[in-house]
C-alpha positions in Angstrom: -3.5 29.1 47.9 -0.2 29.7 46.2 0.0 26.1 45.2 -2.8 26.5 42.7 -1.9 30.0 41.4 -1.3 29.8 37.6 2.5 29.6 37.1 3.0 28.3 40.7 4.4 24.8 41.5 0.9 23.4 41.7 0.0 24.8 38.2 3.2 25.4 36.3 3.1 27.2 32.9 4.8 25.7 29.9 6.2 27.2 26.8 4.7 26.9 23.3 8.0 25.1 22.2 7.6 22.6 24.9 4.0 21.9 23.9 5.1 21.7 20.3 7.9 19.4 20.9 6.1 17.0 23.4 2.5 17.2 22.7 1.9 17.7 19.0 2.6 14.9 16.4 5.1 15.9 13.7 5.6 14.2 10.3 8.9 13.4 8.9 9.5 12.0 5.3 12.7 9.8 5.2 14.6 8.8 2.1 16.0 5.3 1.8 19.1 5.1 4.0 18.0 8.0 6.4 17.7 7.4 10.2 15.2 8.9 12.6 16.9 9.0 16.0 14.6 9.6 18.9 15.2 11.1 22.3 14.2 9.4 25.5 10.4 9.1 25.6 9.9 9.9 21.9 6.9 8.2 20.4 7.2 6.9 16.7 4.7 5.7 14.2 5.7 4.5 10.8 2.9 5.4 8.5 4.2 4.3 5.1 7.2 2.5 3.7 9.6 0.0 5.2 11.7 0.8 8.3 14.0 -1.2 10.4 15.1 -1.0 14.1 18.7 0.2 14.7 19.6 -0.8 18.2 23.3 -0.6 19.3 22.6 -1.6 22.9 20.7 -4.9 22.1 17.6 -4.2 24.3 15.2 -3.5 21.4 12.5 -0.8 21.0 9.2 -1.3 22.7 6.3 -1.7 20.4 3.3 -0.7 22.6 0.8 -1.9 20.1 1.9 -5.5 20.1 3.4 -5.4 23.6 6.8 -6.7 22.6 10.2 -5.4 21.9 11.4 -5.0 18.3 15.1 -5.9 17.9 17.9 -4.7 15.6 17.3 -5.4 11.9 13.6 -6.3 12.3 10.9 -4.5 10.3 8.8 -2.0 12.1 5.1 -2.8 11.5 3.3 0.2 10.0 0.8 2.0 12.3 2.4 0.5 15.5 3.3 2.9 18.4 6.9 2.7 19.4 8.6 4.4 22.3 12.4 5.1 22.5 13.1 4.3 26.2 16.4 6.3 26.5 18.9 8.2 24.4 21.4 5.5 23.5 21.3 5.3 19.8 18.1 3.4 19.3 16.5 4.6 16.2 14.6 3.5 13.0 16.2 3.3 9.5 14.5 3.7 6.3 14.7 0.8 3.8 12.5 2.7 1.4 10.9 6.0 1.3 9.2 6.2 4.8 6.6 8.5 6.3 6.9 8.7 10.1 4.7 10.5 12.7 6.7 11.3 15.9 6.0 13.1 19.2 9.0 14.3 21.2 12.5 15.1 20.3 14.1 13.5 17.3 16.7 14.1 14.6 17.0 12.9 11.0 20.4 11.8 9.8 
């Protein structure tokens, strides 16, 4: 029926930009002092270097690898999967040159 037609509500089409932003991993190289600010739902993996959690709301950033929250000022373990729960300023800051993989929306400041 119409529910399963390609592009219908049962099988919606998505744009390439949506796929690029939310499905594919991207790599960012941060210089010391730069910040990667994630949008709600953005996944982050620190691959190299030392990064710390920036958390103005005090709830921490979930570390799905360890099953615990990482709080402001704490070092992000390399190769751990983090998820930004909502767009409220939670981010990671580079304490050295850092290589980050991320999936979802993010900005470098």
